[in-house]
N, C-alpha and C positions, 0 to 999 in steps of 0.2 A: 565591535567596537564601540565602545562607550563615546557618544557628542555629548557635550558640555551645554548643548544649545536647542530651542524646535528646528525642526526639519522645514516646516510648516508644506510639507509636499512639493517643493518646488529644488528647482537646481538650485546650485549655490549663489551663481550669478542673478539668480531671480531674486531668492531669496532678500540677499543684499541688499538689489535695488526698492525691492518692497519696502525693508525696514529703514533706509536713507529716505523716503519716500515719505515714510509713517511717522520720520523724527522731524523732518522738515515742515510736514503741516502741523506736528505738535508748535513747535516752534509759533510757527505763523498765528496760525491759530487758539491756542494753549487751551486746548481739550480737542480728541478726537473722538468718533466713535468708530469701533476697529472688533475682531474676532476676538475673544480671550487671549487666546495664546498669542497672537500678533501681541497685543497689546503688551502681552508680558516679555517678550523679546523685544519688544520698540522699548520700553523701559528702561533696559538695561544699555543701550545706545544711547537714550537721553540724557539719561544720568551719566556716562563719561563722556559726551558732549556737556556738558555745565561743569563739569569739574574741573576740563581743558578750558573753560569761561572763566572760570573761577582763578587759572595761575596766570593769565590772559599775557601770554610770550607771546612773541611771535610760531614759535614751535607749533604750541597750542592751538592760534590760528589759523595756523596752515595747515594744522591736521584737523580741524572742526571744518576748514574749507572742502578739505577732499570727502568728508560725509558728507554734508551737507549738499542738496542739489542744487537749489539756487543762494549760493554763498552770497551774492551782491544784497542781497534784499535781508538775509537772517541772520549772516554773521554778524554786522551792528547789534540786531535787536539780540542776539545771545550772549554777544561779549561787552551789551551794554545796560540797557535796564533788567535782562532777568539774571546775568552774574552777579549787579548790584544785590538783587531780592535776595539774591541766595549766600551772600557774602560771608553771615554768620551762622549758617544754617550749616553742618558738618556731613547732611546729605540726607537723602532722603525727598528728592527735588519734584518725586512723581506720585502719583497716585493710581492707580488699576481698581475701579467699580465697577463690579458686574451689574447685567440688566439683562433686563425682559431680551430674547432672541428679536434683532433684528430684521434679518432672511426669512424666507419663507422655508428654509432648510432646517430652523429653530439649530442651528449653530448658537454656541456660548456666546455673547457678547460681552461687553465691556468697554469702560469709556476712560480711555485715560490723559491726564488731567496734569499742571503745573500745578505743582501745591501753592497756597496761597496767593495767587492771582485773582484776576479780575473774577474769573468763572471758576472758582472753586466750588465743587457742589458741596463736601460735607461743611464749609463754611455753610452758607447760605440752605441746607435743612438740620444745621444745630441752630440759626436762628429764628427759623421758623417753629422748633422745639419750645424755644425759650415761651417764642412769642404765644404759640399753645398753652404751652402748660398756664402763663402768666392770664392768658384769656377764660382759662377753666377753673383758675384757683387752687392748681396744684402744683405739690413739691415738684423738682428737678430730679431726676434719674440720677445712678451712678455713673452710669452710661452717658447720658447727656451730661454729666458734671467732667467727666475724663475726654469728652469731646469739645469742650470748651475750651480746657487745659490744651488740647490738642492744637487747634486752627489760631488759640493765641499766641503762643511760645513763642514760634520765632518771628510773625507777623508782627510788622513795624505799626506801630497804635494799632496792633489786634484786639486792645478790649473797649476801647471808644470805636472801632469799624463796624464791630459785633453790637455793641449800643445801638448804632444807628440802623443795622441793616433789622436787626428787633422791631425798632420801633417804627420801619418803614411796614414790615408786616403785619405789624397791631393797627396801622391805620388801613391798610388794603382788608379786603376780607376774601386772605388767602387763607388763613389759618380758622 
């Protein structure tokens, strides 16, 4: 029989506890590093939780409390600033970025992050690329222009925030 989720080599109760813990950590820290299959499964659950937060009903609040491990600390953040951040966004609240393997067993690793948050990796990488191109007097590539559009589209004051980060990268010697 075909299942529509990854089993992750665990029993059902262990897998659910693992995913709940990952999603709770994601909402607390706004970015987590884990293995790629775990990140993809946690992404599904995190997207559902943010959709519940956008509805902001008593039923959705109680459902979110059932999912999260520490509801007293996480539910107010989820239904407050996180739901407010994604109020206008129709979906795609999280992003999975592949990274080099973290563990010695060479398991494929990834970073699961909330989009348009303070720890948005793509936003920082795009700003660094713009600063590097300006320093080297190069034109921006089509990929960089597409990334600029992606990272500023739903972000509140996205273009000014990007300009500030580009100026910060230009002033440092990181690029």
